[in-house]
N, C-alpha and C positions, 0 to 999 in steps of 0.2 A: 566390505567394511562392516565388521560385526560389532561395532561400537554400540553400547546400550542406548546412547542417544539417537543413533541412526535407526535402530530397531524400533524405539519408541515413536519416532517421527513417522516411520513407514506404517507401523501398526495403527496409529491414530488416524493418519490420512486414509488408510484403506478402510477403516471402520466408518469414517465420515463419508467416504465414497459409496459404501454399501447403503448407508442411510439415504444418501442423495439419490441413489438408483431407485430405491423404493419410492421416494418422493417423486422422481421423474415419471415412473409408471402411472402413479395416481394423477399427477399433473397433466399427463397426456390425456387421460380419460376425461378430466375436467374440461380441458380446452375443447375437446371434441363434442362433449355431450352437455355442457353447462347451459341451462336455460332458467334464468331467475324467475321467469313468469310461470313456470310449470309447477304443479303440485303433485308430481308423481313420486313413487317410492325411490326411483333412480335419482331424482333431483335431491330428495331429502338425504339419500346416502352420500351423494357428492358433496353436499354442504357439510356434512359431518367429516368427510375425508379431507376437505379443504383446511379444516382446523388442524388436522393431523399433519398435513404437508407443511403448513405454516410453522407449526411447532418444530418440525424436523429442520427446516431451513434456518430458523432462528437459532436453533441449537448448534448447527454447523457453523454459522457465522461467529457466534460468541465463543466458540472453541477455536476457530481458525485464527482469530485475532491474537490471542496469546501464543498460539501454536506457531504463528509466523515469527515471533520474537524468539521462541524456543528453537526454531529452525536455524536462525542466525547464530544463536548460542551454540548449536550443534556444529555448525561450520567452524566456529571459532575454536571449539574443542578439538576438532579434527586437524586443525592447523598445527597442533603439537606433535602429530605423528607423521605428517606429510613432509618429506624433505624439500626445503626451499620455501615453504609457506611460513609467513610471519603472522598471518591473521586469516579471517574468513575469505579475504579476496583471493588468495592462492587456491583455496579449496573450491571456491565458486568457479574459477576458470580451469580447474583440473580436468574437466571434460567439456565437450562442445555443447552440452545441455545446460550448464550452470547458469549462464546469463539469461537464457530464455526462460528457465525455471523461475528466476527472480522476477522477470517481467510479468509472467503469467500469474504468479502468486500475488503481486501487487494489484494487477488488473482485477483478479477475482475478489480481492478484499473490497475494492470499490463497488464491483457489481453486486456482491452479496449484500453490502451495506445499502445500496440503492434499492435492492429488493425488500429489505427490511423496512425502508422508508415507505415504499409503495404499499406494503402489507399493512403497516400501521395506519396509513391514510385510508386504505380501503375498509379496514375494520372499525375505523372511527365513524363511518357512515352506516346508518341502519340498513340501507339497501345494498351495501357492499358492491358498488358499481364497477369496481376495477378488478374483480376476481379473475375473470378470464385473462385479462391483460397481464396480471402479475404472474400467473402460472405459465403464460406464454413466454414471459421474460425468463422464468426459471428453466424452461426447456432450452433456451439459448445459452444460459449460464452453465448448465450441466456438462456439455461437451468440453468447455474450457476447464472445468474442475477435473474432469477425467483426464484431460491433457496434462494438467498440473501434476496429478498423482503419477501418471505415466512418466513424465519427465523426471520426477523425483526418484523413481525407481531406477531409471536409466542413468541418472547422474551419480547416485551413490554406488550403484553396482559397477559403474565405469571407472571409478577412482582406483588408480593403482598406487598403493603405498610405497612402491619401490621406484617410482618415476619422479624425478625432480620437477616441481612446479614453479611457476613464477611468483615472486614475492610482490607485495603491494607497491614497493618502491619502483619496480620495473613496470607494473601495470598502469600505475597512475603517475606517469612522468611526462614531461613536456616533449620528450623525444619519441614517445610511442606513437604509432599510427592509428589512433582512435579518435572518436568525437570528443572524448574527455580530454585528450591531449591538446586538441585544438582549443578547447575552452581554457585550459591552463595557460596556453601561449598568448591568449588575449591580454591586452593591457589591463591592469587592475582597475583603472578608471572606467573602462568600458564594462568590465564584469560587475562592478558596483552600480553603475548606471542602469544596467539591465535589471539587476536585482531590486534595487530600491525604486526604480521607475515602475516596474511591474507591480510591486506592492502598493505604490501610490495610486495606480490605476484601480487596483482591487478595492482600496479604501473609498475612492471616489464613486465607483460603481455601486458599492454596498450602501454608501450614504445616500445616493440618489435612488436606491431601491430598484436598480436595473438588474433584475435577477438573471436574465440570460447572459448579459455581459459579465456579471459577477461570476457565473459558473464558468464561462469561457476563460476568463482571466485567472481563475483559480486553477483550471486545468493547465494553463500556461505557467502559472507560478510554481507548480510542483517541479517540473524539470529545471526551470531557471534556478529555483532555490537549491536543488540538489547539486547542480553543476557549479553554482557559486560557492557552495559549501566545500566541494572538492577542490576547486581551483584557487579559492582565496581564504575563506574563513577557517578551514581546517588547519592551515599552516600556523595560525595564531593559537589555535587550541593546543596543537603539539609544540608550538614555539620552535618550529623547525621550518625553514623556508622551502624545503624540497619534499616535505612529507604531505601528500595529498589524499591519503587513503580514507574513504568513507566508512570503513569497517573497524579500524582501530579505535574509533570514537566509542565503540561499544565495550571496550575493555576496561578493567578495573583501574588501570593506570591513569585513565582520564575520567574517573568517577562515573563511568557508564553514561556520560552526557549524551551519547548518541541516541539512546533509547528515548530520552526526554525530547530531543530535537525532532526525531522522526515521528514520534507520537503527536507532538504539537502540529507538525506539518501535515500529517495525515488528517487529523481532526479538522484543522482549518480548511484545507482544500476540499475535504469530503462534504462538510456542511455547506460550503460555498456552492458546490455542485448540486447537493440535495435540495437546497433552498429553491432552486429553479424548478425542480420536479414538483416540490410541494406547492409552489405558487400555481403551476399549470393545472394541478389537480384541485385547486381551491382550498388548500389546507392553510389555515390562518397562522400556524406556527412558523411559516416560512420566514417571517420577519425576525423572529427570535433566532432562527437558525443562521440568518445572515450575521447577527451579532456574535453567535458562537464561532462562526467562521472567522470573523475579524479577531476574536480573542485568540484563537489558535494560531492564525497567521502572524499576529502581532507578537505573541509569545515567542514564536520561532525567530522572528526578526530581532527582538530584543536580546535573546540568548546568544545568537551568532554575532551580533554587533558588540556585545560586551567584551568578547575576547580581544579583538584588535584595539579597541579603545583602552582597555585595562593594560594591554601590553605597551601601548604608547605612553600611557601615564607613568608606568613603572620604569620604562627604559628610554623614553625620549626619542625613539626612532621607530620607523616602520620596518617590517621584514622585507 
């Protein structure tokens, strides 16, 4: 697949992996030899290198965030040349690596984001007490990032433009043998109870300042929100009772609402999880992050709730 979009994705990911590998080598040295109480030239050199690694990792994260949306856009563009594909869903499932690639990409966004949080907290203290821990975390993140880039190469190189792929109508249907299909087959009342019930628990936990429970509930709210979007809310956005695709929301026909929905959901759940990390490390901003989490989660809930309500007001019936 010699699409310019694919080439741009692979080149940028490869470049970021190269930077990450440089940071990995330095981080390994820091984890092994860091001694804050020492006044040796080696310790002084490691302190200077720690700033270099931190800058590299922050650069990777702030570029990976928009690059993730560009990756989805690339999949959507490729759907125009793959027979059978109607949107990015068909391109994602064109190989055995696509779904796993998506999972690893999302996981890495959260992990890189949490590393940024740990780094900011560490640098806010004059004694930088978490230096060794944050670089140890990066040593654990790097193999996942390398796996992500490897899966991306395997996925794009494995796509055969002459083979018919499944469309989103087939992939996201009640008759498919997938966990998503099971969610679609659930009664609407149960789907909505799980969604709004989980959100209610998130609000209560955040209001009570139970940071650990808030983090756990936000981690649960993420899959619940995505599944309820696919199973219920997306049909009202499309105004079609059997259209459940989470990728078509990103297209111009639906005013790119998917980008806003997913961004709000990511920010809400991320800050909900990050607030627990900040509290454990004694960072006072954790309370403010809880509020940001509530804003993101609430924005997502209001947006997805608007579509069925407005549909009912206009038509007097539910789908």
